[in-house]
Each structure stands twice: as C-alpha cells, then as structure tokens.
BAGULUM-980659 format. One record per residue (C-alpha): residue in one letter; chain; x, y, z. Coordinates in nm, 3 decimals. Layout:
<recs>
A A X Y Z
...
</recs>
This chain:
<recs>
X A 17.014 10.629 29.967
X A 16.985 10.632 30.349
X A 16.773 10.316 30.332
X A 17.038 10.140 30.121
X A 17.313 10.236 30.367
X A 17.095 10.121 30.657
X A 17.027 9.786 30.487
X A 17.395 9.741 30.405
X A 17.491 9.820 30.767
X A 17.224 9.579 30.896
X A 17.349 9.308 30.663
X A 17.712 9.357 30.771
X A 17.620 9.362 31.141
X A 17.405 9.052 31.100
X A 17.684 8.867 30.922
X A 17.934 8.970 31.188
X A 17.703 8.832 31.458
X A 17.657 8.501 31.277
X A 17.318 8.572 31.126
X A 17.214 8.589 30.764
X A 16.922 8.787 30.626
X A 16.902 8.694 30.258
X A 16.618 8.936 30.187
X A 16.784 9.234 30.357
X A 16.920 9.357 30.023
X A 16.599 9.288 29.834
X A 16.395 9.583 29.708
X A 16.067 9.406 29.793
X A 15.951 9.352 30.148
X A 15.961 8.995 30.269
X A 15.912 8.825 30.602
X A 16.263 8.760 30.735
X A 16.360 8.492 30.984
X A 16.703 8.551 31.135
X A 16.884 8.221 31.171
X A 17.227 8.152 31.314
X A 17.478 8.016 31.068
X A 17.545 7.657 31.169
X A 17.802 7.479 30.961
X A 17.871 7.110 30.968
X A 18.230 7.191 31.061
X A 18.111 7.342 31.391
X A 17.959 7.011 31.500
X A 18.169 6.767 31.701
X A 18.142 6.468 31.473
X A 18.330 6.140 31.484
X A 18.559 6.008 31.213
X A 18.366 5.828 30.939
X A 18.637 5.570 30.865
X A 18.704 5.501 31.232
X A 18.339 5.466 31.336
X A 18.310 5.201 31.607
X A 17.993 5.010 31.691
X A 18.150 4.895 32.019
X A 18.245 5.239 32.154
X A 17.967 5.360 32.388
X A 18.080 5.721 32.333
X A 18.073 5.699 31.954
X A 17.934 6.018 31.798
X A 17.761 6.075 31.468
X A 17.984 6.044 31.161
X A 17.915 6.136 30.800
X A 18.076 6.140 30.459
X A 17.968 6.345 30.159
X A 17.978 6.124 29.852
X A 17.854 6.407 29.628
X A 17.853 6.777 29.717
X A 17.538 6.943 29.589
X A 17.474 7.284 29.436
X A 17.437 7.613 29.619
X A 17.061 7.603 29.555
X A 17.005 7.565 29.925
X A 17.198 7.459 30.231
X A 17.031 7.262 30.508
X A 17.041 7.437 30.845
X A 16.832 7.441 31.157
X A 16.490 7.594 31.090
X A 16.484 7.517 30.717
X A 16.242 7.278 30.554
X A 16.419 6.993 30.375
X A 16.319 6.700 30.158
X A 16.552 6.402 30.172
X A 16.550 6.072 29.985
X A 16.704 5.800 30.199
X A 16.781 5.433 30.252
X A 16.828 5.315 30.610
X A 17.010 4.999 30.708
X A 17.137 4.829 31.022
X A 17.514 4.857 31.043
X A 17.541 4.516 31.209
X A 17.416 4.317 30.909
X A 17.347 4.576 30.634
X A 16.976 4.484 30.640
X A 16.768 4.763 30.481
X A 16.485 4.855 30.719
X A 16.339 5.158 30.539
X A 16.365 5.350 30.214
X A 16.179 5.651 30.081
X A 16.155 6.029 30.087
X A 16.063 6.258 30.376
X A 16.009 6.633 30.423
X A 16.047 6.805 30.757
X A 16.184 7.114 30.931
X A 16.537 7.064 31.064
X A 16.569 7.111 31.440
X A 16.202 7.053 31.525
X A 16.272 6.704 31.670
X A 16.042 6.539 31.414
X A 16.313 6.291 31.316
X A 16.590 6.114 31.507
X A 16.862 6.340 31.649
X A 17.120 6.189 31.413
X A 16.926 6.330 31.119
X A 16.873 6.673 31.278
X A 17.250 6.699 31.332
X A 17.378 6.498 31.036
X A 17.200 6.684 30.758
X A 17.320 7.031 30.861
X A 17.538 7.185 30.590
X A 17.417 6.949 30.318
X A 17.350 7.117 29.983
X A 17.059 7.042 29.750
X A 17.155 6.762 29.510
X A 17.420 6.638 29.750
X A 17.455 6.282 29.874
X A 17.572 6.197 30.225
X A 17.616 5.877 30.423
X A 17.530 5.907 30.793
X A 17.650 5.663 31.058
X A 17.433 5.712 31.363
X A 17.494 5.564 31.710
X A 17.196 5.439 31.917
X A 17.190 5.744 32.147
X A 17.115 5.963 31.841
X A 16.868 5.714 31.693
X A 16.625 5.483 31.878
X A 16.841 5.406 32.183
X A 16.792 5.089 32.383
X A 16.420 5.068 32.299
X A 16.466 5.023 31.923
X A 16.175 5.069 31.681
X A 15.929 4.780 31.675
X A 16.047 4.457 31.517
X A 16.247 4.641 31.251
X A 16.524 4.814 31.449
X A 16.656 4.633 31.758
X A 16.752 4.822 32.073
X A 17.109 4.952 32.072
X A 17.132 4.945 31.691
X A 17.382 5.158 31.500
X A 17.222 5.285 31.179
X A 17.352 5.392 30.841
X A 17.153 5.618 30.610
X A 17.234 5.696 30.248
X A 17.076 6.039 30.199
X A 17.019 6.268 29.902
X A 16.906 6.626 29.955
X A 16.620 6.700 29.715
X A 16.492 7.035 29.839
X A 16.568 7.302 30.099
X A 16.372 7.620 30.178
X A 16.316 7.868 30.460
X A 15.984 7.880 30.641
X A 15.873 8.178 30.429
X A 15.963 8.006 30.104
X A 15.791 7.689 30.225
X A 15.466 7.880 30.294
X A 15.456 8.001 29.932
X A 15.460 7.644 29.801
</recs>
C-alpha cells in the first residue's frame, strides 16, 4: 500500500513538473527515462498558409493533414520512423522520397525535422515547410538541393517508441 501511494505521489509530482513516467504505475520494474513534455503548441512556429520564401526570418511551419492515433506521440528522445517525400518549394521538384528511422533531438536529421515532427502521432500525416536556416542553409546539399532552398516534406509517422522500447525490438 505504501509503495502504491509513493508511486502515485511520484507520478503526480512528475506530471506537475512537466515530466511523464509511463511505467511508474506498472507493477513490473522497467528502465524509466524521464522526458520533459514538449508539445507542438509550445514551439514558436510560423503560419502555414502565410509561409514566405522571401522573408529571411521565416520560421518552420506545419499542417496536420491527418491526426494519428494515440499509439505514440513523437517527442524529443523518442525513436521515430517516418515515411516522407521532400520537394523544393520553388519548383515542386521532388528531391527525395523514402522512410527513415532516428531518435528525435539527436541532430541526425535537419533541424526542421527535429522541431517539426514533435507532437505528431503514429499514423498521422503532416506537411512541413522548412526555411533554409533549419535545413541545408546557404551550402545546400550536393546537386540536388541548392543553397538557400526552402523545403517541403510530406510526412507520415509510422512508428514511435522510447529508448527502452526501441532496445527490445
């Protein structure tokens, strides 16, 4: 009984401090990683419809075209798998298409992805509009993406797990 009260108190205190411990109420012991709750609404994102390729201060913008299930929500520190199609906003030329898995926030992808996928639910579809400073900047990416390019990605969240869940797979 004391252990249940302790776990309940820990869970409430964690939630009040912006942390979630999903296994805190579980009867089996699991490795727990405390992660801050980061919602997409806490990011300072630009307006999707008013996105400007000529504004040097343009920020990332996104639009959910399909909200996914509650199977998993992408947040910093979680492993995600995303199907995507990338195109140049200037001429709609598709430069890449496929599926990728990575840990959000580890700087393994462009900053626009690390920020733009936060809050996305598994099964959801989101369109990201990413300015150069959150993509490949003035250097571009080879012959495919010119320097200073604004990019658009059509993304679909396929999978989302914590580090512990990822290790079991």
